[in-house]
C-alpha positions as CSV (number, residue, x, y, z in Angstrom):
1,M,39.5,-131.8,28.9
2,S,36.1,-130.2,28.4
3,T,36.3,-131.5,25.0
4,N,37.6,-135.3,26.1
5,N,34.5,-135.4,28.2
6,H,32.3,-134.4,25.7
7,T,33.6,-137.0,23.3
8,S,33.6,-139.6,25.9
9,S,30.0,-139.0,26.7
10,I,29.1,-139.3,23.3
11,C,30.5,-142.9,22.8
12,T,28.8,-144.2,25.9
13,L,25.3,-143.0,24.8
14,P,22.8,-145.8,25.3
15,V,23.0,-147.7,21.9
16,E,19.0,-147.0,21.6
17,L,19.8,-143.1,21.2
18,I,22.7,-143.9,19.0
19,Y,20.3,-145.7,16.4
20,R,17.8,-142.6,16.8
21,I,20.8,-140.6,15.6
22,L,21.5,-143.1,12.6
23,D,17.9,-142.9,11.9
24,T,18.4,-139.2,10.6
25,L,21.6,-140.0,8.6
26,D,22.5,-141.1,5.0
27,N,24.1,-144.5,4.5
28,E,27.3,-142.9,3.1
29,T,27.8,-141.1,6.3
30,I,26.9,-143.8,8.7
31,L,29.0,-146.7,7.1
32,F,32.1,-144.2,5.9
33,S,32.1,-141.5,8.9
34,F,30.0,-142.3,11.8
35,G,31.4,-146.0,11.9
36,Y,34.9,-145.1,11.9
37,T,34.8,-142.6,15.1
38,C,35.6,-145.5,17.4
39,K,35.4,-149.3,17.6
40,R,32.1,-149.2,19.5
41,F,30.5,-147.2,16.7
42,Q,32.0,-149.5,14.3
43,T,30.1,-152.6,16.1
44,I,26.8,-150.5,16.4
45,I,26.7,-149.8,12.5
46,H,26.7,-153.7,11.8
47,T,23.7,-154.2,14.5
48,Y,21.8,-151.2,13.2
49,N,18.7,-152.8,11.2
50,Q,16.8,-149.7,9.9
51,Y,18.9,-149.2,6.8
52,K,17.3,-147.7,3.7
53,L,19.1,-148.0,0.5
54,N,18.5,-146.1,-2.8
55,F,20.6,-146.8,-5.4
56,K,18.8,-144.7,-8.0
57,S,21.6,-142.3,-8.7
58,I,24.7,-143.3,-6.9
59,S,28.0,-143.5,-8.4
60,K,29.6,-147.4,-9.0
61,R,32.1,-146.6,-6.6
62,Y,29.8,-146.2,-3.5
63,F,27.6,-148.8,-4.8
64,H,30.1,-151.1,-4.6
65,L,31.5,-149.8,-1.3
66,I,28.1,-149.9,0.5
67,C,27.4,-153.5,-1.1
68,H,30.7,-154.8,0.9
69,S,30.1,-152.9,3.6
70,I,26.3,-153.7,4.7
71,H,24.4,-156.6,6.0
72,P,21.5,-157.5,4.1
73,E,19.3,-158.6,7.1
74,N,19.9,-155.3,8.3
75,I,18.0,-153.4,5.1
76,I,14.3,-152.2,5.4
77,S,14.1,-150.6,2.3
78,L,15.7,-150.8,-1.1
79,T,15.6,-149.0,-4.3
80,L,17.3,-150.6,-7.3
81,S,17.6,-148.9,-11.0
82,N,18.6,-149.8,-14.5
83,N,18.0,-146.3,-16.0
84,K,20.1,-144.5,-18.2
85,Q,22.2,-143.2,-15.0
86,T,22.8,-146.6,-13.6
87,P,22.3,-149.2,-16.5
88,D,22.3,-153.1,-15.5
89,Q,22.4,-152.0,-11.5
90,I,19.8,-154.6,-10.8
91,K,21.6,-157.6,-12.3
92,C,25.1,-156.3,-10.8
93,F,23.0,-156.2,-7.2
94,L,21.8,-159.7,-7.7
95,S,25.5,-160.9,-8.6
96,I,26.6,-159.8,-4.9
97,F,23.4,-161.0,-3.0
98,S,20.9,-163.4,-2.7
99,I,17.2,-161.8,-2.3
100,Q,16.7,-164.6,0.5
101,Q,19.0,-163.1,2.6
102,F,16.9,-159.9,3.0
103,I,14.6,-161.2,5.6
104,R,13.7,-157.5,7.1
105,L,12.8,-156.2,3.8
106,R,9.6,-154.1,3.6
107,S,9.9,-151.7,0.9
108,L,11.2,-152.6,-2.5
109,T,11.6,-150.1,-5.7
110,L,12.5,-151.8,-8.9
111,N,12.9,-149.3,-11.8
112,K,13.3,-150.8,-15.4
113,I,13.8,-154.4,-14.1
114,D,14.3,-156.9,-16.5
115,E,11.6,-159.8,-16.4
116,D,14.4,-162.5,-15.9
117,D,15.5,-160.5,-13.0
118,F,11.9,-159.8,-11.8
119,Y,11.8,-163.7,-11.4
120,T,15.3,-164.1,-9.8
121,V,13.6,-161.4,-6.8
122,F,10.4,-163.3,-6.6
123,Q,11.1,-166.6,-6.9
124,F,11.0,-166.9,-3.3
125,K,8.1,-165.8,-0.7
126,N,8.8,-162.5,0.7
127,T,7.4,-160.2,3.6
128,I,7.6,-157.1,1.5
129,S,4.7,-154.5,2.4
130,S,5.5,-151.8,-0.2
131,L,6.4,-152.7,-4.1
132,S,7.1,-150.4,-7.0
133,F,8.2,-151.6,-10.3
134,T,8.7,-150.7,-13.8
135,F,9.7,-152.9,-16.5
136,L,12.7,-152.2,-19.0
137,K,10.6,-152.9,-22.0
138,S,7.0,-152.0,-22.5
139,T,5.5,-155.0,-23.3
140,L,5.9,-158.2,-21.5
141,Q,8.0,-161.0,-22.9
142,N,7.0,-163.9,-20.7
143,S,3.6,-165.0,-20.4
144,Q,4.0,-166.4,-17.1
145,T,5.0,-162.7,-15.8
146,I,0.9,-162.2,-15.3
147,S,0.5,-165.1,-13.4
148,L,3.6,-164.2,-11.1
149,L,2.1,-160.6,-10.8
150,S,-1.4,-162.0,-9.6
151,S,0.4,-164.2,-6.7
152,I,2.5,-161.1,-5.7
153,I,-0.8,-158.9,-5.3
154,S,-2.4,-161.9,-3.2
155,N,0.2,-161.7,-0.8
156,K,-1.4,-160.8,2.4
157,N,1.9,-158.8,3.6
158,L,1.2,-156.2,0.6
159,R,-0.2,-152.7,1.5
160,Y,1.3,-150.3,-1.1
161,L,1.6,-151.3,-4.9
162,D,3.0,-149.0,-7.8
163,F,3.3,-150.3,-11.4
164,N,3.0,-149.1,-15.0
165,L,1.4,-151.9,-16.6
166,S,-2.2,-152.3,-17.9
167,P,-4.2,-154.0,-15.3
168,K,-6.4,-155.6,-17.6
169,D,-5.0,-159.7,-17.4
170,L,-4.3,-159.6,-13.6
171,L,-6.4,-161.4,-11.0
172,W,-7.4,-159.4,-8.2
173,S,-8.5,-161.5,-5.1
174,N,-10.8,-160.5,-3.0
175,Q,-8.2,-161.7,-0.1
176,C,-6.2,-158.9,-0.9
177,L,-5.0,-156.3,1.7
178,L,-3.9,-153.3,-0.5
179,Q,-4.4,-150.3,1.1
180,T,-2.8,-148.1,-1.8
181,L,-2.7,-148.8,-5.5
182,I,-1.0,-146.6,-8.2
183,I,-1.1,-147.5,-11.9
184,S,0.6,-145.4,-14.3
185,N,-2.0,-146.5,-17.2
186,S,-5.6,-145.5,-17.9
187,V,-8.0,-148.2,-17.2
188,N,-11.8,-148.8,-18.8
189,F,-14.6,-148.6,-16.2
190,T,-14.9,-152.3,-16.2
191,Q,-11.4,-152.9,-14.9
192,F,-11.9,-150.1,-12.7
193,S,-14.9,-151.7,-11.0
194,T,-13.2,-155.1,-10.8
195,I,-10.3,-153.3,-8.6
196,I,-12.6,-151.5,-6.6
197,S,-14.8,-154.7,-6.1
198,N,-12.0,-156.8,-5.1
199,L,-9.6,-154.6,-3.1
200,L,-12.2,-154.2,0.0
201,Q,-9.2,-152.6,2.0
202,L,-8.2,-150.0,-0.3
203,K,-8.0,-146.4,0.6
204,K,-6.1,-144.6,-2.1
205,F,-6.4,-145.3,-5.7
206,V,-4.3,-143.3,-8.3
207,L,-4.2,-143.8,-12.0
208,Q,-4.2,-141.8,-15.2
209,D,-7.9,-142.1,-15.8
210,C,-11.0,-144.2,-15.9
211,I,-12.4,-144.2,-19.5
212,I,-16.0,-144.7,-19.5
213,H,-17.7,-145.6,-22.9
214,K,-21.2,-145.0,-23.9
215,N,-22.4,-148.3,-23.1
216,D,-21.2,-148.5,-19.6
217,I,-23.8,-148.4,-16.9
218,I,-22.9,-147.2,-13.7
219,D,-25.1,-148.2,-10.9
220,C,-24.9,-145.0,-8.3
221,S,-26.8,-147.4,-5.7
222,I,-23.6,-149.2,-5.5
223,H,-21.4,-147.5,-2.6
224,Y,-17.9,-148.2,-1.9
225,L,-16.9,-146.9,1.5
226,Q,-13.4,-148.0,1.7
227,L,-11.9,-145.6,-0.6
228,I,-10.9,-142.2,0.7
229,S,-8.5,-140.8,-1.9
230,L,-9.0,-141.1,-5.5
231,S,-6.8,-139.3,-8.4
232,F,-6.6,-139.4,-11.8
233,N,-3.4,-137.5,-13.4
234,D,-4.5,-137.1,-17.0
235,S,-8.6,-137.4,-17.1
236,K,-10.5,-137.2,-20.3
237,L,-13.6,-137.3,-18.4
238,N,-16.5,-135.0,-19.0
239,M,-18.5,-133.6,-16.2
240,D,-21.5,-136.2,-16.2
241,N,-19.5,-139.0,-16.4
242,C,-17.0,-137.7,-13.4
243,E,-20.1,-137.1,-11.4
244,L,-21.6,-140.9,-11.9
245,L,-18.0,-142.2,-10.8
246,L,-17.7,-139.7,-7.6
247,C,-21.0,-141.0,-6.4
248,L,-19.9,-144.5,-5.7
249,F,-17.4,-143.2,-3.1
250,P,-19.4,-141.0,-0.6
251,L,-16.8,-141.3,1.9
252,L,-14.1,-139.8,-0.1
253,E,-12.0,-137.5,1.7
254,H,-9.2,-136.3,-1.0
255,F,-10.1,-135.9,-4.9
256,H,-7.4,-135.1,-7.0
257,I,-7.9,-134.6,-10.9
258,V,-5.8,-133.3,-13.7
259,G,-7.6,-132.6,-17.4
260,G,-11.3,-133.6,-18.5
261,D,-13.6,-131.8,-20.3
262,Y,-16.2,-128.8,-19.4
263,F,-15.5,-129.0,-15.6
264,F,-15.5,-125.0,-15.3
265,D,-18.8,-124.4,-13.8
266,G,-17.8,-123.7,-9.9
267,F,-21.4,-123.5,-8.7
268,R,-22.2,-127.1,-10.2
269,W,-19.4,-128.5,-8.2
270,E,-20.3,-126.9,-5.1
271,K,-23.7,-128.2,-5.4
272,F,-22.3,-131.7,-6.1
273,I,-19.9,-131.9,-3.3
274,Q,-22.4,-130.3,-0.8
275,K,-24.9,-133.1,-1.6
276,N,-22.8,-136.2,-2.6
277,L,-19.1,-135.7,-1.0
278,L,-19.9,-134.5,2.4
279,K,-16.4,-135.8,3.9
280,L,-14.5,-134.1,1.2
281,K,-11.5,-132.1,2.9
282,K,-9.0,-131.7,0.0
283,F,-9.9,-131.0,-3.6
284,E,-7.1,-130.5,-6.0
285,F,-7.7,-129.8,-9.8
286,A,-5.7,-128.5,-12.9
287,F,-8.6,-127.9,-15.8
288,C,-7.9,-126.4,-19.3
289,G,-9.7,-125.0,-21.6
290,N,-9.9,-122.5,-24.8
291,T,-12.0,-119.5,-25.7
292,S,-13.4,-118.6,-29.1
293,M,-12.1,-114.9,-29.0
294,L,-9.3,-112.8,-27.6
295,W,-9.9,-111.6,-24.1
296,K,-8.7,-108.2,-23.6
297,N,-9.2,-107.3,-19.9
298,S,-9.5,-109.1,-16.7
299,N,-13.1,-108.9,-16.3
300,D,-13.4,-111.8,-18.9
301,I,-10.8,-113.8,-17.1
302,E,-12.8,-113.0,-13.7
303,S,-15.8,-114.6,-15.2
304,L,-14.1,-118.1,-15.1
305,I,-13.2,-117.8,-11.7
306,T,-16.3,-116.2,-9.7
307,P,-17.9,-119.4,-9.5
308,F,-15.0,-120.6,-7.2
309,R,-15.3,-117.7,-4.9
310,T,-18.0,-118.4,-3.5
311,P,-18.5,-118.6,0.9
312,F,-18.5,-122.4,0.1
313,W,-14.8,-122.4,-1.6
314,I,-13.4,-119.3,0.4
315,E,-14.5,-119.6,3.7
316,H,-16.1,-123.2,4.3
317,K,-13.5,-125.3,2.3
318,Q,-10.9,-122.8,2.1
319,W,-10.0,-124.1,-1.4
320,I,-8.5,-121.1,-3.4
321,V,-8.6,-121.2,-7.2
322,V,-6.2,-119.5,-9.6
323,C,-6.6,-118.8,-13.3
324,C,-4.0,-118.3,-16.0
325,Y,-4.9,-116.9,-19.0
326,F,-2.3,-117.3,-22.3
327,I,-2.9,-114.2,-24.7
328,D,-1.0,-116.1,-27.6
329,T,-3.2,-118.9,-27.9
330,N,-6.5,-117.9,-26.2
331,N,-5.9,-121.0,-23.6
332,Y,-6.5,-120.7,-19.9
333,T,-5.7,-122.7,-16.9
334,L,-7.9,-123.1,-13.6
335,Y,-6.1,-124.9,-11.0
336,S,-6.4,-124.8,-7.0
337,L,-3.5,-123.9,-4.8
338,P,-1.0,-124.8,-3.5
339,I,0.3,-125.7,-7.2
340,C,2.1,-122.3,-6.9
341,K,2.0,-119.0,-5.5
342,S,-0.3,-116.3,-6.6
343,N,0.7,-113.1,-8.4
344,N,0.3,-110.4,-5.5
345,I,3.2,-112.0,-3.4
346,L,5.4,-112.4,-6.7
347,S,7.8,-109.8,-5.9
348,Q,8.6,-111.6,-2.1
349,N,8.8,-115.3,-3.4
350,P,9.0,-117.3,-6.6
351,F,5.7,-119.1,-8.1
352,F,7.4,-122.4,-8.2
353,R,9.5,-122.9,-5.1
354,K,10.1,-126.7,-5.2
355,L,10.2,-127.4,-8.6
356,H,12.9,-130.2,-9.5
357,A,13.4,-130.5,-13.4
358,L,13.9,-127.8,-15.8
359,S,13.9,-127.3,-19.8
360,L,15.5,-124.4,-21.4
361,C,15.3,-123.8,-25.1
362,I,17.6,-120.9,-26.3
363,E,17.6,-120.5,-30.3
364,N,18.9,-116.9,-30.7
365,E,20.7,-114.5,-28.5
366,W,20.4,-114.8,-24.5
367,P,17.7,-111.7,-23.6
368,T,19.5,-109.4,-21.0
369,G,18.1,-110.3,-17.3
370,S,17.0,-113.7,-18.3
371,T,18.5,-115.3,-15.2
372,E,16.9,-112.5,-12.7
373,Y,13.8,-113.2,-14.5
374,L,13.9,-116.9,-13.7
375,L,14.7,-115.9,-10.4
376,T,11.3,-113.9,-9.8
377,F,9.3,-117.2,-10.3
378,I,11.5,-120.2,-9.8
379,N,13.5,-121.0,-6.9
380,L,16.7,-122.3,-8.8
381,S,18.0,-124.0,-5.6
382,S,15.5,-126.6,-5.8
383,I,16.3,-127.6,-9.3
384,N,18.2,-131.1,-9.6
385,E,17.6,-131.8,-13.4
386,L,18.3,-129.5,-16.3
387,S,17.6,-130.1,-20.0
388,I,19.2,-127.4,-22.6
389,S,18.7,-126.9,-26.0
390,I,21.1,-124.3,-27.3
391,D,22.0,-122.9,-30.7
392,L,25.9,-122.1,-30.7
393,E,26.4,-121.6,-34.5
394,N,25.7,-117.7,-34.5
395,E,27.0,-114.6,-33.5
396,Y,25.6,-114.9,-29.9
397,V,27.8,-118.1,-28.9
398,L,30.2,-116.1,-26.4
399,D,27.1,-114.1,-24.8
400,K,25.3,-117.4,-24.6
401,L,28.1,-119.6,-23.1
402,T,28.5,-116.8,-20.5
403,N,25.1,-116.6,-19.3
404,I,24.4,-120.3,-19.1
405,T,27.6,-120.7,-17.1
406,S,26.5,-118.4,-14.7
407,L,23.1,-119.9,-14.6
408,L,24.7,-123.3,-13.9
409,N,26.8,-122.0,-11.1
410,Q,23.5,-120.9,-9.3
411,L,21.9,-124.3,-9.7
412,Y,24.0,-125.7,-7.1
413,N,21.7,-128.5,-5.9
414,L,22.0,-129.6,-10.1
415,Q,22.5,-133.6,-10.0
416,S,21.2,-134.1,-13.9
417,L,22.3,-132.1,-16.9
418,R,21.2,-132.6,-20.6
419,I,22.9,-130.8,-23.5
420,D,20.7,-131.1,-26.8
421,N,22.7,-130.0,-29.6
422,C,24.3,-132.4,-32.1
423,L,26.7,-129.4,-33.2
424,T,28.1,-128.7,-29.8
425,S,32.0,-129.5,-29.4
426,A,33.3,-131.7,-26.7
427,E,35.4,-128.9,-25.4
428,I,32.4,-126.3,-24.7
429,I,30.4,-129.5,-23.4
430,C,33.1,-129.6,-21.0
431,L,33.3,-126.1,-20.3
432,L,29.5,-125.9,-19.4
433,V,29.2,-129.0,-17.1
434,P,29.7,-127.8,-13.3
435,N,32.0,-129.9,-10.9
436,H,28.4,-130.7,-8.9
437,V,26.7,-132.6,-11.7
438,K,27.1,-136.2,-11.7
439,Y,25.1,-137.3,-14.5
440,L,25.4,-136.1,-18.2
441,R,23.3,-136.7,-21.2
442,T,24.4,-135.3,-24.6
443,V,24.9,-135.4,-28.1
444,V,28.5,-136.2,-29.4
445,R,30.0,-136.0,-33.1
446,D,32.2,-138.9,-32.9
447,I,34.2,-141.4,-30.8
448,D,36.9,-139.1,-30.1
449,N,34.3,-136.7,-28.6
450,M,33.2,-139.4,-26.2
451,K,36.5,-140.3,-24.9
452,F,37.2,-136.7,-24.5
453,I,34.3,-135.9,-22.4
454,I,34.8,-139.2,-20.0
455,E,38.8,-138.1,-19.7
456,Q,38.0,-134.7,-18.6
457,L,34.9,-134.7,-16.8
458,T,36.3,-137.3,-13.9
459,H,33.7,-136.2,-11.5
460,L,30.8,-137.6,-13.2
461,S,29.3,-140.9,-12.2
462,S,27.2,-141.8,-15.1
463,I,26.8,-140.6,-18.9
464,T,24.5,-141.2,-21.9
465,F,25.6,-140.5,-25.1
466,E,23.1,-139.9,-28.3
467,I,24.9,-141.8,-31.3
468,F,24.1,-141.2,-34.8
469,G,25.1,-142.5,-38.3
470,K,28.2,-144.8,-38.2
471,M,29.2,-144.4,-34.8
472,K,27.6,-147.5,-33.8
473,Y,30.2,-149.2,-35.7
474,F,33.1,-148.1,-33.6
475,L,31.6,-148.8,-30.3
476,E,33.2,-152.2,-29.9
477,D,36.5,-150.5,-30.1
478,F,35.2,-147.7,-27.7
479,L,33.9,-150.0,-25.1
480,T,37.3,-151.8,-25.2
481,W,38.9,-148.5,-24.5
482,L,36.3,-147.5,-21.6
483,M,36.8,-150.8,-19.7
484,K,40.8,-150.2,-19.6
485,K,40.3,-146.2,-18.6
486,R,37.2,-146.7,-16.1
487,I,37.2,-150.2,-14.5
488,N,34.0,-152.0,-13.9
489,S,32.1,-149.8,-15.8
490,T,28.6,-151.2,-17.0
491,Y,26.8,-149.6,-20.3
492,R,23.6,-150.3,-22.0
493,Y,23.0,-149.6,-25.8
494,D,19.3,-148.9,-26.8
495,D,17.8,-147.2,-29.5
496,Q,20.8,-144.9,-30.1
497,F,21.5,-144.3,-26.7
498,L,24.7,-145.3,-25.0
499,S,24.3,-145.2,-21.3
500,I,27.5,-145.7,-19.1
501,W,27.8,-146.3,-15.2
502,L,31.2,-144.9,-14.9
503,G,33.3,-147.5,-12.7
504,K,36.8,-147.0,-10.8
505,I,39.3,-144.4,-13.0
506,N,42.6,-146.7,-13.7
507,N,45.5,-144.6,-13.3
């Protein structure tokens, strides 16, 4: 009796509270579990209008199920991807929906989109406030694309923009209301100044680098007060130019920089920040260098880090800095925490607790205790992408297979696996791939190996084969076979890579 009362009380909750519950669930749970609980819940999931669809690594089956179960006017966030796991997904999506139907869409991410599809998406006026995109090809094929991009940027609804093109030909209107701009490229100082001068509402700017030439004149009397966060992810700046650049942003609260030349003087950083960046609260960096001689004791390393241990760094700002020295190469890295844990608590916690991707290269034997050693500095449960290069043509093959299988079983959140060895047989590949892996990328010997892998690893949602030699001449027959075995599969062949988004199994 109590169970029935409890069930009844859940079913009669106010719809506003049920919406709150739905906010915490993923789409598959909402549509295919929650919605089938009762008729009222079935009605509610069709009026719920806060769906966030991320199709980046979804299986073909669930992609079509969700597309045919959801109303486009209820979607506020959408991620589509043409990557190797889901080739031609965007075109497939646009064959089902018209972009005009997404009247509540606020956030849109398009990964490796074709230019023609980009035009299809943006041929109508939209209300998107957050836009991220990368193009399928590195260079634009249509001269009108730049004009389209400039018009998109000038959209007064847009607040967040992330793209991977050079901004040199884009028009940056001072009417633009962007608050966050992320460019996966380097820009020269002229382009940098043009962007900053026009985007008067810009709060956060992330880019690879700002390249300053000898003839560039930086007027430090000009201040841009709107920017509070600046990031360089692969900088070649020297300390003098970096200081000149930072003087333009006296209200900066967050500065992130990776790379750069001669940035190791902690006393100079301290003096500069105290004079020019009084609002700076967060300083994240990783600086690499090289010594001219072999350091044999910790005192030499301490000389690098001592300038970053003054009361300014430790007590006032609470910015903790770590130094790693690599004996084999005489290279060292200075970096701020949190990037990884410090050595004094290695025994309690792994260094890298949130590492998502791992690459392993195993040439000879698998050293005893390797998996246990990995556990001391990597949280294996956080790994979802693994690339493994392995030599299986020597006397250690059985030992390697046993240990690799053991390791893969501990990576229980692993979604993507790459096996990089052209001599590995299809049988061994199938033995290595655990059932929880959804995407596989591997090298194959012949077409029969490709068929065997697809037939055996039925839990995969997508696969990429690296094809060599004469195999490409037999692809047409293979694709005919594929379409019979896995109905509605889509694929893309590009630069010796055949990527397949696997459809329904035809029994």
